[in-house]
C-alpha positions in Angstrom: 0.0 0.0 0.0 1.4 3.5 -0.9 2.2 5.7 2.1 2.1 9.4 2.5 5.3 11.2 3.4 5.3 14.6 5.0 7.7 16.7 7.0 7.8 15.7 10.7 6.3 12.2 10.1 9.3 10.4 11.5 9.1 12.4 14.7 5.3 12.1 15.3 5.0 8.5 14.0 4.7 7.1 17.6 4.0 10.3 19.4 0.6 9.1 20.5 2.3 6.4 22.6 4.3 8.9 24.6 1.4 11.2 25.4 0.9 10.9 29.2 -2.4 9.7 30.7 -4.0 12.5 32.6 -6.5 12.6 35.5 -10.1 13.5 34.6 -11.3 16.0 37.2 -15.0 16.7 37.3 -15.9 20.4 37.8 -19.3 20.3 39.6 -20.2 24.0 39.2 -19.9 23.7 35.4 -21.6 20.3 35.1 -25.3 19.6 34.6 -26.0 16.4 36.4 -29.3 14.5 36.6 -31.6 15.8 39.4 -30.5 14.6 42.8 -27.2 13.1 41.6 -23.7 14.4 41.7 -21.8 14.8 38.4 -19.9 11.6 37.5 -17.5 10.3 34.9 -20.0 7.6 33.9 -22.3 10.3 32.6 -22.1 12.2 29.3 -18.8 14.1 29.2 -17.6 17.5 28.0 -13.8 17.6 28.4 -11.9 20.8 28.3 -8.2 20.5 27.4 -5.9 19.6 24.6 -7.8 17.0 22.6 -4.8 14.8 22.1 -4.3 14.5 25.8 -8.0 14.2 26.3 -8.2 11.2 23.9 -5.3 9.5 25.8 -7.1 10.2 29.1 -10.2 8.5 27.8 -8.4 5.3 26.8 -8.5 3.5 30.1 -12.3 3.7 30.2 -13.3 3.7 26.6 -10.7 1.8 24.6 -12.7 -0.2 22.0 -16.0 1.0 23.4 -16.9 4.0 21.2 -19.5 3.1 18.6 -19.5 6.2 16.5 -16.9 9.0 16.1 -17.6 12.3 14.3 -14.9 14.9 14.0 -14.8 18.3 12.3 -11.1 19.1 12.3 -9.7 22.3 10.9 -10.1 22.3 7.1 -6.7 24.0 6.9 -7.9 26.8 4.6 -5.3 29.2 6.0 -7.8 31.5 7.5 -9.0 29.5 10.5 -6.4 30.6 13.0 -5.6 27.1 14.3 -2.2 26.4 15.9 0.0 23.3 15.8 1.6 23.0 19.3 1.9 19.4 20.1 4.9 18.8 22.5 6.8 16.4 20.3 10.0 15.3 21.9 12.3 16.2 19.1 14.8 19.2 19.0 14.5 19.3 15.2 10.7 19.4 15.4 10.8 22.2 18.0 13.3 24.2 15.9 11.1 23.8 12.8 8.0 25.0 14.6 9.9 27.9 16.2 10.9 29.2 12.7 7.5 29.0 11.1 4.3 30.9 11.6 1.7 29.9 14.2 -1.3 30.3 13.8 -1.1 28.4 10.5 -1.6 30.9 7.6 -2.4 30.3 4.0 1.1 31.5 3.0 2.8 29.0 5.3 4.5 26.6 2.9 4.4 23.8 5.6 0.8 24.2 6.5 -0.2 20.8 5.0 2.7 19.1 6.9 1.6 20.7 10.2 -2.0 19.6 9.6 -0.9 16.0 9.0 1.4 16.1 12.0 -1.6 17.3 14.1 -4.0 14.6 12.6 -1.7 11.6 12.7 -1.5 10.9 16.5 -5.2 11.9 17.0 -6.4 9.4 14.4 -4.3 6.7 16.1 -5.9 7.3 19.4 -9.4 7.6 17.9 -8.8 4.2 16.3 -7.9 2.7 19.7 -11.1 4.1 21.2 -13.3 2.9 18.3 -15.2 -0.4 18.8 -14.6 -3.3 16.4 -18.0 -2.7 14.9 -17.7 1.1 15.0 -17.2 3.7 12.3 -15.6 7.2 12.1 -17.0 10.1 10.1 -14.7 13.1 9.3 -15.9 16.4 7.8 -13.4 18.0 5.4 -13.3 20.0 2.2 -11.1 20.2 -0.9 -8.1 21.6 0.9 -7.2 18.4 2.6 -9.6 15.6 1.5 -7.0 13.8 -0.6 -4.4 13.9 2.2 -7.0 12.8 4.7 -7.8 9.8 2.6 -4.2 8.9 2.4 -3.4 9.2 6.1 -6.6 7.4 7.1 -5.7 4.6 4.7 -2.5 4.2 6.7 -4.0 4.4 10.1 -7.3 2.6 9.6 -6.3 0.5 6.6 -7.5 1.1 3.0 -9.7 -2.0 3.2 -11.7 -0.3 5.9 -12.7 2.7 3.8 -16.5 2.8 3.5 -17.6 5.9 1.5 -17.1 9.6 0.9 -20.4 11.4 1.4 -21.2 14.7 -0.4 -23.0 17.2 1.8 -24.7 20.1 0.0 -23.8 22.9 2.5 -25.2 25.9 0.5 -28.7 26.4 -0.7 -27.8 28.9 -3.3 -24.7 29.5 -5.5 -22.1 32.1 -4.7 -22.0 34.4 -7.7 -18.9 36.1 -6.3 -16.8 32.9 -6.8 -13.8 33.3 -9.1 -14.3 29.9 -10.8 -16.9 27.6 -9.3 -19.3 28.1 -6.4 -18.2 25.5 -3.9 -21.5 24.2 -2.6 -20.4 21.0 -0.8 -18.2 19.5 1.8 -17.1 15.9 2.2 -17.7 13.4 5.0 -15.2 10.6 4.8 -16.3 7.3 6.4 -14.0 4.5 7.7 -14.9 1.4 9.7 -12.7 0.0 12.4 -13.2 -3.4 10.8 -15.4 -3.1 7.7 -16.8 -6.6 7.7 -18.1 -6.0 11.2 -19.8 -2.7 10.5 -23.1 -2.2 8.7 -25.1 1.1 8.5 -28.6 1.2 9.8 -31.4 1.8 7.3 -33.0 5.2 7.2 -36.7 5.7 7.7 -38.8 5.6 4.5 -39.9 9.0 3.3 -43.5 10.2 2.9 -42.8 10.5 -0.8 -41.8 6.9 -1.0 -44.9 5.7 0.8 -47.2 8.0 -1.2 -46.5 5.9 -4.4 -48.5 3.0 -2.8 -52.3 3.1 -3.3 -55.1 0.5 -2.9 -57.6 1.1 -5.8 -59.0 -2.4 -5.5 -59.3 -2.4 -1.7 -56.9 -5.4 -1.4 -57.0 -6.6 2.2 -53.2 -6.7 2.2 -53.1 -2.9 2.0 -51.5 -0.3 -0.2 -49.5 -1.4 -3.2 -47.8 -0.3 -6.4 -47.2 -2.1 -9.7 -43.9 -3.5 -11.0 -43.0 -4.6 -14.5 -43.4 -8.4 -15.2 -41.1 -8.3 -18.2 -37.3 -7.8 -18.6 -34.8 -7.7 -21.3 -32.7 -10.6 -20.0 -33.5 -13.9 -21.8 -35.2 -16.5 -19.7 -35.9 -19.9 -21.1 -39.4 -20.2 -19.5 -40.2 -16.6 -20.1 -42.1 -16.7 -23.3 -45.8 -17.9 -23.2 -49.2 -16.5 -24.2 -51.5 -14.8 -21.7 -55.3 -14.3 -21.9 -56.4 -11.2 -19.9 -59.6 -11.3 -17.8 -61.1 -8.8 -20.2 -60.6 -11.2 -23.2 -57.5 -9.7 -24.7 -55.0 -12.4 -25.8 -51.3 -11.6 -25.5 -49.2 -13.9 -27.6 -46.2 -13.2 -25.4 -44.3 -10.4 -23.6 -43.6 -7.1 -25.4 -41.2 -7.4 -28.3 -37.6 -8.0 -27.3 -38.6 -8.8 -23.7 -39.3 -11.9 -21.5 -41.7 -12.6 -18.7 -39.6 -12.6 -15.5 -41.4 -15.7 -14.1 -42.5 -19.1 -15.4 -46.1 -19.7 -16.6 -46.8 -21.8 -13.6 -45.5 -19.1 -11.2 -47.6 -16.5 -13.1 -50.8 -18.6 -12.6 -50.0 -18.9 -8.9 -49.6 -15.1 -8.5 -52.8 -14.4 -10.5 -54.7 -16.9 -8.2 -53.2 -15.0 -5.2 -54.5 -11.7 -6.8 -50.9 -10.4 -7.1 -51.4 -9.5 -10.8 -52.9 -6.2 -11.9 -54.7 -6.2 -15.2 -55.6 -2.5 -15.3 -59.0 -1.0 -14.7 -60.5 -2.6 -17.8 -58.9 -6.0 -17.3 -57.1 -5.9 -20.6 -53.8 -4.1 -19.8 -50.4 -5.8 -20.0 -50.2 -7.6 -16.6 -48.0 -6.1 -13.8 -47.1 -7.5 -10.4 -48.5 -5.9 -7.2 -45.8 -4.9 -4.7 -47.3 -4.4 -1.3 -46.0 -1.7 1.1 -46.1 -4.2 4.0 -43.7 -6.5 2.1 -41.0 -4.0 0.9 -37.9 -3.3 2.9 -38.9 -1.2 5.9 -36.2 1.4 5.5 -33.9 2.8 2.8 -30.2 2.3 2.2 -28.2 5.4 3.0 -26.9 7.3 -0.1 -23.8 9.3 -0.5 -25.5 12.5 -1.7 -27.0 14.5 1.2 -29.0 17.5 0.2 -29.6 20.5 2.4 -33.3 19.9 2.2 -32.8 16.7 4.3 -29.9 17.5 6.6 -29.6 21.3 6.7 -27.1 23.9 5.4 -24.5 26.3 6.9 -26.9 29.2 7.3 -29.3 27.0 9.2 -26.5 25.9 11.6 -25.4 29.5 12.3 -29.0 30.5 13.1 -29.4 27.4 15.2 -26.5 28.3 17.5 -27.5 32.0 17.7 -31.0 31.1 18.6 -29.8 28.9 21.5 -26.8 30.8 22.9 -27.7 34.3 21.8 -24.7 35.2 19.7 -23.0 34.4 16.5 -20.3 31.7 16.8 -17.7 33.9 15.2 -17.8 36.0 18.4 -16.3 33.0 20.2 -13.7 32.1 17.6 -13.4 30.8 14.1 -16.0 28.1 14.5 -18.1 26.9 11.5 -20.8 24.9 13.1 -22.6 22.0 11.4 -26.4 21.8 11.5 -27.7 19.3 14.1 -29.8 17.6 11.4 -26.6 16.7 9.6 -25.1 15.0 12.7 -28.4 13.4 13.5 -28.4 11.7 10.1 -24.9 10.3 10.9 -26.2 9.0 14.3 -29.3 7.4 12.6 -26.9 5.5 10.3 -24.1 4.6 12.8 -25.7 4.1 16.2 -28.3 2.2 18.1 -30.1 3.4 21.2 -27.3 2.6 23.6 -24.3 3.7 21.5 -21.3 5.8 22.7 -20.6 8.8 20.5 -17.3 10.8 20.5 -16.5 14.2 19.0 -12.9 15.4 19.8 -13.3 18.7 17.8 -16.5 19.7 19.6 -16.8 23.4 18.7 -20.2 24.6 19.5 -21.5 21.2 20.8 -23.6 20.2 17.8 -22.9 16.5 18.3 -24.2 16.6 21.9 -27.3 18.5 20.7 -27.9 15.8 18.0 -27.5 13.0 20.5 -30.0 14.5 22.9 -32.4 15.2 20.1 -32.3 11.7 18.8 -32.6 10.2 22.3 -35.7 12.3 22.8 -37.1 11.2 19.4 -36.7 7.4 19.8 -36.3 7.0 23.6 -32.6 6.1 23.3 -29.9 6.2 25.9 -27.0 7.2 23.7 -24.0 8.8 25.5 -21.9 11.6 24.1 -18.3 12.5 24.8 -17.1 15.9 23.6 -13.5 17.2 23.7 -12.8 20.9 23.2 -9.4 22.6 23.4 -10.4 26.2 23.3 -11.4 28.4 26.3 -15.0 28.6 25.0 -15.5 24.9 26.1 -17.6 26.3 29.0 -19.1 29.5 27.6 -20.1 28.1 24.2 -19.8 24.3 24.0 -21.1 23.4 27.4 -23.5 26.4 27.6 -25.3 25.3 24.4 -25.7 21.8 25.9 -27.0 23.1 29.2 -29.6 25.2 27.4 -30.6 22.3 25.1 -31.0 20.1 28.2 -33.0 22.5 30.3 -34.6 24.7 27.7 -33.9 28.3 27.0 -35.6 31.7 26.5 -35.8 32.7 22.9 -36.8 36.2 21.7 -36.5 37.2 18.1 -37.7 36.4 14.6 -38.5 32.8 14.0 -38.3 31.9 10.3 -40.1 29.0 8.8 -39.5 27.8 5.2 -42.9 27.7 3.6 -41.7 26.4 0.3 -38.5 24.5 -0.7 -36.0 26.8 -2.4 -36.8 26.6 -6.1 -34.4 27.4 -9.0 -35.8 30.1 -11.2 -34.3 31.1 -14.6 -35.2 34.0 -16.8 -36.0 31.5 -19.5 -38.6 29.8 -17.3 -39.9 33.1 -15.9 -40.2 34.5 -19.5 -42.8 31.9 -20.4 -46.3 33.1 -19.6 -47.6 29.7 -18.5 -44.6 28.9 -16.3 -44.6 32.5 -14.8 -48.3 32.3 -14.0 -47.9 28.9 -12.3 -45.1 30.3 -10.1 -47.1 33.4 -9.2 -50.3 31.3 -8.5 -48.2 29.0 -6.2 -46.7 32.0 -4.3 -50.2 33.6 -3.9 -51.6 30.3 -2.8 -49.0 30.0 -0.1 -49.5 33.6 1.0 -53.3 33.2 1.3 -52.9 29.9 3.2 -50.2 31.1 5.7 -50.9 34.8 6.1 -52.8 34.4 9.3 -50.0 32.3 10.9 -47.1 34.8 10.4 -46.4 38.4 10.9 -44.7 38.7 7.5 -44.2 36.5 4.5 -40.9 37.3 2.7 -40.5 36.4 -0.9 -37.1 36.8 -2.7 -35.0 35.6 -5.5 -31.3 35.4 -4.7 -28.8 34.0 -7.1 -31.6 32.6 -9.1 -33.3 30.7 -6.2 -36.8 31.6 -5.0 -37.4 31.4 -1.3 -40.6 31.9 0.6 -40.2 32.4 4.4 -42.8 33.0 7.1 -41.5 35.3 9.8 -43.0 35.6 13.3 -41.8 37.6 16.3 -41.8 35.3 19.3 -40.7 35.4 23.0 -41.0 32.0 24.5 -39.4 29.3 26.5 -38.0 26.5 24.2 -38.6 23.2 26.0 -35.5 21.2 27.0 -34.6 17.8 25.6 -33.5 16.4 29.0 -30.2 14.7 29.7 -27.1 15.5 31.8 -23.4 15.8 31.6 -20.2 16.1 33.6 -17.8 19.0 32.8 -14.3 17.7 33.0 -10.8 19.4 33.2 -7.6 17.5 32.4 -5.5 17.1 35.6 -2.0 16.1 36.3 -0.3 13.4 34.2 -0.8 9.9 35.6 2.7 8.9 34.5 4.5 6.1 36.3 7.9 7.5 35.1 6.9 10.9 36.8 5.7 9.0 39.8 9.1 7.2 40.1 11.0 10.4 39.5 9.5 12.1 42.6 12.1 10.3 44.7 14.6 8.8 42.2 15.7 5.3 43.1 12.8 4.6 45.5 9.5 2.8 45.1 6.3 4.9 45.1 4.2 4.9 48.2 1.0 2.9 48.3 -1.4 5.8 47.9 0.5 7.2 44.8 0.6 3.8 43.1 -3.0 3.2 43.9 -4.1 6.4 42.2 -2.0 5.5 39.1 -3.3 1.9 38.8 -6.9 2.8 39.5 -6.9 5.4 36.8 -5.2 3.3 34.2 -7.6 0.4 34.9 -10.9 2.4 35.1 -10.4 5.9 34.0 -11.7 7.1 37.3 -9.6 9.2 39.7 -9.0 8.5 43.3 -8.8 11.5 45.7 -5.2 12.6 46.1 -5.3 12.1 49.9 -7.2 8.8 49.7 -5.8 6.0 51.8 -6.7 2.3 51.1 -10.1 1.4 52.3 -8.8 -1.3 54.6 -6.2 0.9 56.2 -8.4 3.8 57.5 -9.4 4.3 61.1 -11.1 7.3 62.7 -9.0 9.7 64.7 -10.1 12.8 66.6 -8.4 16.1 65.7 -9.7 19.5 66.8 -13.2 18.1 67.2 -13.4 16.6 63.7 -13.2 13.1 62.5 -10.7 12.3 59.7 -9.1 9.3 58.1 -5.6 8.4 59.2 -3.5 5.9 57.2 -2.5 2.9 59.2 0.4 0.4 58.5 -0.5 -1.8 55.6 -1.2 -5.5 56.2 1.2 -7.8 54.5 -1.1 -10.8 54.3 -3.6 -9.8 51.6 -4.7 -7.4 48.8 -6.3 -4.1 49.9 -9.4 -2.6 48.3 -8.3 0.7 46.8 -11.6 1.7 45.1 -14.7 0.7 43.3 -16.6 1.6 40.1 -20.1 0.6 38.9 -18.7 -2.7 37.6 -15.3 -3.2 39.3 -13.7 -3.6 42.7 -10.0 -2.8 42.4 -7.4 -4.3 44.8 -3.7 -3.7 45.2 -1.3 -6.2 46.9 1.8 -4.1 47.4 4.4 -2.8 49.8 6.9 -0.2 48.9 9.7 -2.5 50.0 12.1 -4.2 47.7 12.7 -7.3 49.8 8.9 -7.8 50.3 8.2 -7.5 46.6 10.7 -10.3 45.9 9.3 -12.5 48.6 6.5 -15.2 48.3 4.4 -12.8 50.4 4.0 -10.5 47.4 2.3 -13.2 45.3 -1.5 -13.4 44.8 -2.8 -16.8 45.9 -5.9 -19.0 45.7 -6.6 -18.1 49.4 -6.6 -14.4 48.5 -8.8 -15.0 45.5 -11.4 -17.0 47.5 -11.5 -14.4 50.2 -12.1 -11.6 47.7 -14.7 -13.6 45.9 -16.5 -14.2 49.2 -16.4 -10.5 50.0 -17.7 -9.6 46.5 -20.6 -12.0 46.8 -21.5 -10.5 50.2 -21.0 -6.8 49.5 -21.2 -6.3 45.7 -22.5 -9.5 43.9 -22.9 -7.7 40.6 -19.3 -6.6 40.3 -16.0 -8.2 39.2 -12.7 -8.1 41.0 -9.4 -6.8 39.6 -6.2 -7.4 41.6 -2.7 -5.8 41.0 0.2 -7.8 42.4 3.8 -8.7 41.7 3.0 -12.3 40.9 0.3 -15.0 41.3 0.1 -18.6 42.4 -3.3 -19.5 40.8 -4.3 -20.4 37.3 -6.3 -18.1 35.0 -9.0 -20.7 34.8 -9.5 -20.7 38.6 -9.5 -16.9 38.6 -12.3 -16.9 35.9 -14.4 -19.2 38.0 -14.1 -16.8 40.9 -14.8 -13.7 38.7 -11.4 -12.3 39.6 -8.9 -10.8 37.1 -5.2 -10.4 37.8 -2.9 -7.7 36.5 0.8 -7.7 37.1 2.4 -4.6 38.7 4.1 -2.3 36.0 7.5 -3.6 35.0 9.0 -0.2 35.7 8.9 -1.0 39.4 11.4 -3.8 38.8 13.8 -1.4 37.1 13.8 0.7 40.3 14.6 -2.5 42.3 17.6 -3.2 40.2 19.2 0.2 40.5 
């Protein structure tokens, strides 16, 4: 497979592996939890921080568990003001970046290299987070679509390419364009493992169902006709037919063949599946019943704005919710929520996890909540936003969508789909009169419902919009989320470097292991559950760490599904002794405690070694993980 070469690739090739894990710290005052519950990392998440580090921080909890990823990265037009500032551990890389412009400008001769350096490690982490039967959707335009395809072929594998979707983002051409009016963006789709992923069918449209009628009151319901002849030769496809009205057909139309045998034809006619026309003498056709057709439609790669929205709609949508244009909060180009909802309809079920690591104005969360409201789903969203407006725009939009918001202003409703009008068409009396009658009919029908009906032709497109001044409370969609800031790196090397040549204390190692196993963060001052005892100090009760027992693992924390234990002493001699090994006696004791205190959970134990087989551990619902090998390096120093 061909590979794409770019400046800096050799330095960022494995950069994602060296990005440190970071703590995920919930910020209660910025969260919007469910009533009566504290904000929690198991909820929907909005993460504020560098999205590369945010993706790495999500790995312990969500590796292989995200069903649908949608990202809208910088298009790299040279006018977006995005910066490349990944802390790549290379003097040559740092020197290169120091000499070039940041933010990335159009005149920057290395802007494509920087964009690829930015995308490469993020795509690798996104792939690690994606489920085996999941898919990723990436919005992009002509500036980088060919490079995106090449780099995604390398990261995801060219065999996992699914499709490139064309989204019609503008509803009218731009007559100021120098060459062509660019009216579309791309959405590039890759599966984690293409044979395992299949898009959901879209709901049938009213137009599709309207083609089915029931003129003969067939008890099987509405139907439409289909041709009984075809051009392909069929050995049993030539025979005479006598119509119920007496007309004799010596065979199918010239050059064609009946698609079924004569015996099959007689069976269908007996079952009243043949339509002979109102007079009984028409060329026979087969009746296709609505109840028997595929209950859905296969997604297509052309998405028109009439179905999924356009850029003007998205800007108005954000302004209506948060009260200001998104450009006031940075160079964001939001997508319409209908567009993201279409992706979710194709790529998720009611319990899917959805990730957007370039969250912008929070459209993905809005779409998830809207679809959950529509079909009673329980989809979860995870948003990552690097910029400072993560709270004031991204999270604020989601808060208002959840709880409802006051809306005062002009509400516009499209009363007629935008229609292309040419002078040639308008110059013909009949066509012009039909258009005028249609406009007048809409005005007469809708005049009482709107303060003003605006008709205009812009760039050859006729639009009819009803305008109404409103001041009302828009109802909320429900839902909740936890607002999260990235904390200190959960890095074992940093942990060991605090006191070089010494082993980390029990509390520090507990926090590191608990986070890497679950994605949850233990309090910095937390002592192991089995080592706490109350002690009085100035009239208050507090927890005081006690000497650790050497005879068994200690419960360091729990999640909704796990009980995490650590069998450890920060002592070199102890770690090398048989006492440091996890045994059957330990496992049976932990299983007994689990059955008594948390029967629905599983147990995970960290220890230096084990004296029990994996089969025995599985029977006891206990998992074993060896202590990080870096600890042994310290022992050897």
